[in-house]
C-alpha positions as CSV (number, residue, x, y, z in Angstrom):
1,M,-17.3,-42.8,68.6
2,K,-17.7,-46.5,67.9
3,W,-19.8,-45.7,64.6
4,L,-16.8,-43.5,63.3
5,V,-14.4,-46.4,64.1
6,L,-16.7,-48.8,62.1
7,L,-16.9,-46.5,59.2
8,G,-13.3,-46.1,59.3
9,L,-12.7,-50.0,59.2
10,V,-15.3,-50.2,56.2
11,A,-13.5,-47.6,54.3
12,F,-10.1,-48.8,54.9
13,S,-11.1,-52.3,53.8
14,E,-12.6,-51.2,50.6
15,C,-9.1,-49.9,49.6
16,I,-7.8,-53.2,49.7
17,V,-7.4,-54.9,46.3
18,K,-8.9,-58.5,46.1
19,I,-8.0,-60.9,43.5
20,P,-10.1,-64.3,43.1
21,L,-8.4,-67.5,44.1
22,R,-7.5,-70.5,42.2
23,R,-7.2,-74.2,43.6
24,V,-4.2,-76.4,42.3
25,K,-5.3,-79.7,41.8
26,T,-2.1,-81.3,40.5
27,M,-0.4,-84.3,42.4
28,R,-4.0,-84.9,44.2
29,K,-4.1,-88.2,42.8
30,N,-0.6,-89.0,42.1
31,P,0.9,-91.4,44.6
32,S,4.5,-91.2,44.1
33,G,4.1,-87.3,44.0
34,K,2.0,-87.5,47.1
35,N,4.5,-89.6,49.0
36,M,7.6,-87.1,47.9
37,M,5.4,-83.9,49.1
38,N,4.7,-85.7,52.4
39,N,8.4,-86.3,52.4
40,F,9.3,-83.1,52.0
41,L,6.8,-81.2,54.0
42,K,6.6,-83.6,57.0
43,E,9.9,-85.2,57.5
44,H,12.1,-82.3,56.9
45,A,10.0,-79.5,58.5
46,Y,9.2,-77.4,55.8
47,R,11.1,-74.1,56.8
48,L,12.9,-72.3,54.1
49,S,14.9,-70.4,56.8
50,Q,17.4,-73.4,56.5
51,I,18.5,-71.9,52.9
52,S,21.9,-70.6,53.0
53,F,23.7,-68.2,50.5
54,R,26.8,-67.1,49.7
55,G,29.2,-64.7,48.2
56,L,-1.1,-49.4,48.3
57,N,-2.9,-52.0,50.1
58,L,-3.5,-55.3,48.4
59,T,-5.3,-58.7,49.1
60,H,-3.5,-61.5,47.0
61,P,-5.0,-64.8,46.1
62,L,-3.7,-68.1,47.2
63,S,-4.3,-71.8,46.3
64,N,-4.8,-74.5,48.2
65,Y,-2.2,-77.2,47.2
66,I,-3.1,-80.8,48.3
67,D,-5.1,-79.4,51.0
68,M,-1.6,-78.4,52.5
69,L,-0.2,-75.5,50.7
70,Y,-1.6,-72.2,49.8
71,M,0.0,-70.7,46.5
72,G,-0.6,-67.4,44.8
73,N,0.9,-65.7,41.5
74,I,3.2,-63.1,41.5
75,T,5.5,-62.1,38.2
76,I,9.0,-61.4,37.6
77,G,10.8,-59.5,34.6
78,T,9.7,-56.9,32.0
79,P,7.5,-58.0,30.3
80,P,6.1,-60.1,33.4
81,Q,6.5,-63.7,33.7
82,E,4.1,-65.4,36.0
83,F,5.2,-68.1,38.8
84,Q,2.9,-69.9,41.6
85,V,4.9,-69.3,45.1
86,V,4.0,-70.2,48.6
87,F,3.8,-67.2,50.7
88,D,6.0,-68.4,53.6
89,T,6.3,-66.7,56.9
90,G,9.3,-69.1,58.0
91,S,11.8,-67.6,55.4
92,S,12.7,-64.4,54.2
93,D,14.1,-65.1,50.5
94,L,12.4,-65.4,47.3
95,W,13.5,-68.1,44.8
96,V,12.1,-69.5,41.4
97,P,13.6,-72.1,39.0
98,S,15.6,-70.7,36.1
99,S,15.8,-71.8,32.3
100,F,19.1,-73.1,32.9
101,C,17.7,-75.8,35.1
102,T,16.9,-78.7,33.0
103,I,16.4,-81.7,35.1
104,L,13.1,-83.3,35.5
105,A,12.1,-81.1,38.7
106,C,12.4,-77.7,37.0
107,A,10.7,-79.1,33.9
108,T,7.6,-79.5,35.7
109,Q,8.0,-76.0,36.8
110,A,7.7,-72.5,35.2
111,R,10.9,-71.3,34.5
112,F,12.2,-67.9,34.7
113,R,13.7,-66.9,31.2
114,H,16.3,-64.0,31.9
115,L,17.0,-63.2,28.3
116,Q,13.3,-62.1,27.8
117,S,13.4,-59.6,30.6
118,S,14.8,-56.1,29.8
119,T,15.2,-55.3,33.7
120,F,17.4,-58.4,34.5
121,R,20.5,-58.3,36.4
122,L,22.8,-60.9,37.6
123,T,25.1,-61.1,40.3
124,N,28.3,-63.2,41.1
125,R,26.5,-64.7,44.2
126,T,25.3,-68.5,44.7
127,F,23.1,-70.1,46.8
128,R,22.1,-73.5,48.3
129,I,19.1,-75.0,49.9
130,T,19.6,-78.2,51.5
131,Y,16.6,-80.8,52.7
132,G,17.0,-84.2,54.1
133,S,15.3,-85.3,50.8
134,G,16.5,-82.9,48.8
135,G,17.9,-79.6,47.6
136,L,18.6,-76.7,45.4
137,K,21.6,-74.7,44.1
138,G,21.3,-71.3,42.3
139,V,22.4,-68.1,41.8
140,V,21.3,-64.4,42.8
141,A,19.7,-61.9,40.4
142,H,17.7,-58.8,40.5
143,D,14.7,-57.7,38.3
144,T,11.3,-56.3,38.8
145,V,8.9,-58.3,40.7
146,R,5.3,-57.5,40.9
147,I,2.4,-59.2,43.6
148,G,-0.8,-57.8,42.2
149,N,-0.4,-54.0,41.7
150,L,2.7,-54.0,44.1
151,V,6.0,-53.5,42.1
152,S,9.6,-53.6,43.5
153,T,12.0,-52.8,41.0
154,D,15.6,-54.2,41.1
155,Q,14.6,-56.6,43.6
156,P,17.1,-59.5,44.6
157,F,15.8,-63.2,44.4
158,G,17.3,-66.8,43.9
159,L,17.1,-68.6,40.5
160,T,17.7,-72.2,40.8
161,L,20.1,-74.0,38.5
162,K,19.7,-77.7,40.0
163,E,17.0,-79.2,42.0
164,Y,17.4,-82.6,43.7
165,G,14.3,-84.7,44.9
166,F,11.5,-82.2,44.0
167,A,10.2,-83.8,40.6
168,H,6.9,-84.1,41.9
169,I,6.2,-80.7,43.3
170,T,4.4,-78.1,41.4
171,F,4.7,-74.9,43.3
172,D,7.3,-72.9,41.2
173,G,9.0,-71.0,44.3
174,V,8.6,-69.4,47.5
175,L,8.5,-65.9,48.7
176,G,9.7,-65.3,52.2
177,L,7.6,-63.1,54.6
178,N,10.1,-63.1,57.7
179,Y,12.4,-60.6,58.8
180,P,15.6,-59.5,56.9
181,N,17.9,-61.2,59.4
182,I,16.6,-64.5,58.4
183,S,17.7,-63.5,54.8
184,Y,21.0,-65.5,54.1
185,S,21.4,-64.0,51.0
186,G,22.0,-60.7,52.9
187,A,19.3,-59.2,50.6
188,I,16.3,-57.1,51.4
189,P,13.3,-58.9,51.4
190,I,10.5,-58.2,49.1
191,F,7.9,-56.9,51.7
192,D,10.9,-54.8,53.6
193,K,11.7,-53.3,50.2
194,L,8.1,-52.2,49.5
195,K,7.6,-51.0,53.0
196,N,10.5,-48.8,52.6
197,E,9.8,-47.4,49.4
198,G,6.1,-46.6,50.7
199,A,4.4,-48.6,48.4
200,I,2.2,-50.0,51.5
201,S,0.4,-47.9,53.8
202,E,1.1,-50.0,56.9
203,P,3.9,-52.4,57.7
204,V,1.6,-55.2,58.1
205,F,0.6,-58.3,56.3
206,A,-2.5,-60.7,56.9
207,F,-3.5,-64.3,56.2
208,Y,-6.8,-66.0,55.7
209,L,-6.7,-69.4,55.2
210,S,-10.2,-70.8,53.9
211,K,-11.5,-74.0,55.2
212,D,-13.1,-74.3,51.7
213,E,-10.9,-76.2,49.7
214,Q,-11.8,-74.3,46.4
215,E,-12.0,-70.6,47.3
216,G,-11.7,-67.8,49.8
217,S,-8.1,-67.7,51.0
218,V,-6.2,-64.3,50.8
219,V,-2.8,-62.9,51.8
220,M,-3.2,-59.1,52.3
221,F,-0.4,-56.4,52.5
222,G,-0.6,-52.9,54.1
223,G,-3.9,-53.6,56.1
224,V,-6.3,-55.7,57.6
225,D,-9.7,-56.5,56.7
226,H,-12.1,-57.3,59.7
227,R,-14.3,-58.9,57.6
228,Y,-12.3,-62.0,57.7
229,Y,-12.6,-62.6,61.4
230,K,-15.0,-62.4,64.2
231,G,-14.5,-60.6,67.3
232,E,-11.6,-58.6,68.3
233,L,-7.5,-59.4,67.1
234,N,-5.5,-60.6,70.2
235,W,-2.2,-58.9,69.9
236,I,0.8,-61.4,70.9
237,P,4.3,-59.8,71.2
238,L,7.0,-61.7,69.3
239,T,9.5,-63.6,71.5
240,K,12.0,-61.5,70.0
241,A,12.0,-58.9,66.9
242,G,13.6,-61.0,64.0
243,D,11.3,-64.0,63.8
244,W,7.7,-64.4,63.9
245,S,7.8,-66.6,67.1
246,V,5.7,-66.2,70.0
247,R,5.5,-67.5,73.4
248,V,2.9,-70.2,74.4
249,D,2.0,-70.7,78.0
250,R,1.0,-74.3,77.8
251,I,-0.5,-77.0,75.5
252,T,-3.7,-78.8,77.2
253,M,-6.3,-81.8,76.3
254,R,-9.1,-82.5,78.5
255,G,-8.1,-80.0,81.0
256,E,-4.6,-81.6,81.5
257,V,-1.2,-79.9,80.4
258,I,0.2,-82.4,77.8
259,A,3.2,-80.0,76.7
260,C,4.8,-76.9,77.2
261,A,4.6,-77.4,80.8
262,D,7.0,-74.6,81.7
263,G,6.2,-72.4,78.9
264,C,7.6,-72.6,75.3
265,T,7.9,-71.0,71.8
266,A,5.9,-71.4,68.5
267,L,6.6,-70.3,65.1
268,L,3.4,-69.1,63.2
269,D,4.3,-70.6,59.7
270,T,2.3,-70.3,56.8
271,G,4.8,-72.6,54.7
272,S,4.0,-75.4,56.8
273,S,1.3,-78.1,56.7
274,L,1.6,-79.3,60.3
275,I,2.0,-78.7,63.8
276,Q,5.3,-79.8,64.6
277,G,7.1,-80.1,68.3
278,P,9.8,-82.2,70.0
279,G,9.6,-85.8,69.3
280,R,8.8,-87.1,72.8
281,L,6.0,-84.7,73.3
282,V,4.3,-85.3,69.8
283,D,4.4,-89.0,70.6
284,N,2.8,-88.3,73.8
285,V,0.0,-86.3,71.8
286,Q,-0.4,-89.2,69.3
287,N,-0.8,-91.7,72.1
288,L,-3.7,-89.3,73.7
289,I,-5.6,-89.1,70.5
290,G,-5.2,-93.0,70.3
291,T,-3.3,-93.1,66.9
292,M,-2.4,-96.3,65.0
293,P,1.1,-95.8,63.7
294,Q,2.0,-97.0,60.3
295,G,5.5,-95.9,59.4
296,S,5.8,-92.3,60.2
297,T,2.0,-91.7,59.6
298,H,-0.4,-92.1,62.6
299,Y,-4.1,-93.2,61.8
300,V,-7.2,-93.1,63.7
301,P,-10.6,-94.3,62.8
302,C,-12.6,-91.6,60.5
303,S,-15.7,-92.3,62.4
304,V,-14.1,-90.6,65.6
305,V,-13.0,-87.7,64.2
306,N,-16.0,-85.6,65.3
307,I,-15.3,-86.7,68.9
308,L,-11.8,-86.4,69.4
309,P,-10.9,-83.8,72.1
310,P,-9.7,-80.5,71.2
311,I,-5.9,-79.5,72.0
312,I,-5.8,-76.2,73.5
313,F,-2.7,-73.8,72.8
314,T,-2.8,-71.1,75.4
315,I,-0.9,-67.9,74.0
316,N,-0.4,-64.8,75.9
317,G,-3.3,-65.8,78.4
318,I,-6.0,-66.6,75.5
319,N,-6.8,-70.3,74.7
320,Y,-7.0,-71.4,71.0
321,P,-8.4,-74.6,70.7
322,V,-7.5,-77.1,67.7
323,P,-10.5,-79.6,67.2
324,G,-9.9,-83.2,65.9
325,R,-11.6,-82.0,62.6
326,A,-8.6,-79.5,62.2
327,Y,-5.5,-81.9,62.9
328,I,-6.7,-85.0,61.2
329,L,-6.6,-85.3,57.4
330,K,-7.8,-87.8,54.9
331,D,-5.5,-89.8,52.4
332,S,-6.4,-90.5,48.9
333,R,-7.3,-94.0,50.2
334,G,-10.1,-92.4,52.6
335,R,-7.9,-93.1,55.8
336,C,-7.7,-90.6,58.5
337,Y,-4.3,-89.4,59.9
338,T,-3.1,-86.8,62.0
339,N,-1.0,-83.8,61.0
340,F,1.3,-83.5,64.1
341,K,4.9,-84.2,63.5
342,K,8.0,-84.5,65.4
343,K,10.5,-81.7,64.5
344,T,13.7,-82.9,62.8
345,L,15.7,-79.9,64.2
346,R,16.5,-80.1,67.8
347,T,16.5,-76.9,69.9
348,S,17.9,-76.5,73.7
349,T,14.4,-75.2,74.4
350,E,10.9,-76.7,73.8
351,S,9.7,-75.1,70.4
352,W,6.5,-75.9,68.2
353,V,5.7,-74.6,64.6
354,L,2.0,-74.0,64.2
355,G,1.1,-74.3,60.6
356,E,-2.0,-74.4,58.6
357,P,-4.1,-76.6,60.7
358,F,-3.6,-73.8,63.4
359,L,-3.9,-71.0,60.7
360,R,-6.9,-72.4,59.3
361,L,-8.9,-71.5,62.3
362,Y,-7.3,-68.3,63.4
363,F,-6.9,-65.4,60.8
364,S,-3.3,-63.9,61.5
365,V,-1.9,-60.6,61.3
366,F,1.8,-60.1,61.2
367,D,2.8,-56.5,62.3
368,R,6.3,-55.6,61.3
369,G,5.8,-52.2,62.8
370,N,5.0,-53.2,66.3
371,D,6.9,-56.8,66.4
372,R,3.7,-58.5,67.4
373,I,1.1,-61.0,65.7
374,G,-2.6,-60.7,65.9
375,L,-4.8,-63.7,65.7
376,A,-8.7,-63.7,65.9
377,R,-11.4,-66.5,65.0
378,A,-11.4,-66.8,61.3
379,V,-14.9,-66.5,59.8
């Protein structure tokens, strides 16, 4: 029986389309751009679910952006126009810049030229995204969106008209993969539309974020390729259907509970470059690591990275260690710093965001059919 299951998995994985990855190098050596991105991602908790609007199986390539964000190509329109977007489990809306946006921020991005698309349809709804260091304004439109060979016709998406504070970022837009209730436009997210139309065989998608900076990262739709992880997937129920958050039992270091003493929640967020938590508890983690703060950044001697203790997130009874080499990064000057950050949004209960430092270690499966997340050690 076991060999029949194995044969089935191999046959299934062969049906998944794989697209070679590419790496985006821009801004890596641009100090002002790097600072802007750090402000955008770190200080303001990169969660596009803060957006507010008014009135076949596929493995898709992702690129590592400043060792932080992973992007892949989609196309919009007829004929197709290509955009590099962040595939984000923390939001549900798709947006890209429009040709009407002429300020510097948009000038560095690919802009959608609606007059060149025969399938474009405009609505009278507008949207606004607000961050602490910038924001976006735009309109809602419909057109054909393609992710590899997945095609969503008449897909609603946002077109930005103005962008503030993002002059040095180089991703073009964001494709949200959270539940429909997180969509502030009220529009059906692209994953739901594809699922409802039978374009994908199973209502799941999965992420493999390679530890190699140059290649290997993928997002796969409609199935799971077992070759990207070791052992068995551990399935974790969501705290509630409608958001990719799970319950965490505790957070420990050297056998001692350092946070989440009475249990807490954590959002698994592919659109975040950090591990984020309540300010007091993050300060405690930084102190236990032995960091030296300089402004909002906490540094450690690079010589100690390999001997720093792992921080263990216990989720649904399973330990998920995050070693020092995963929670320490190196800046352009060769200095080592932690990627723990205080959440700017306060909540009544303790909550954390587990971004790419965690997700690089653990292959993640987002199962909409059963409202659960599967985790396994990434290869």
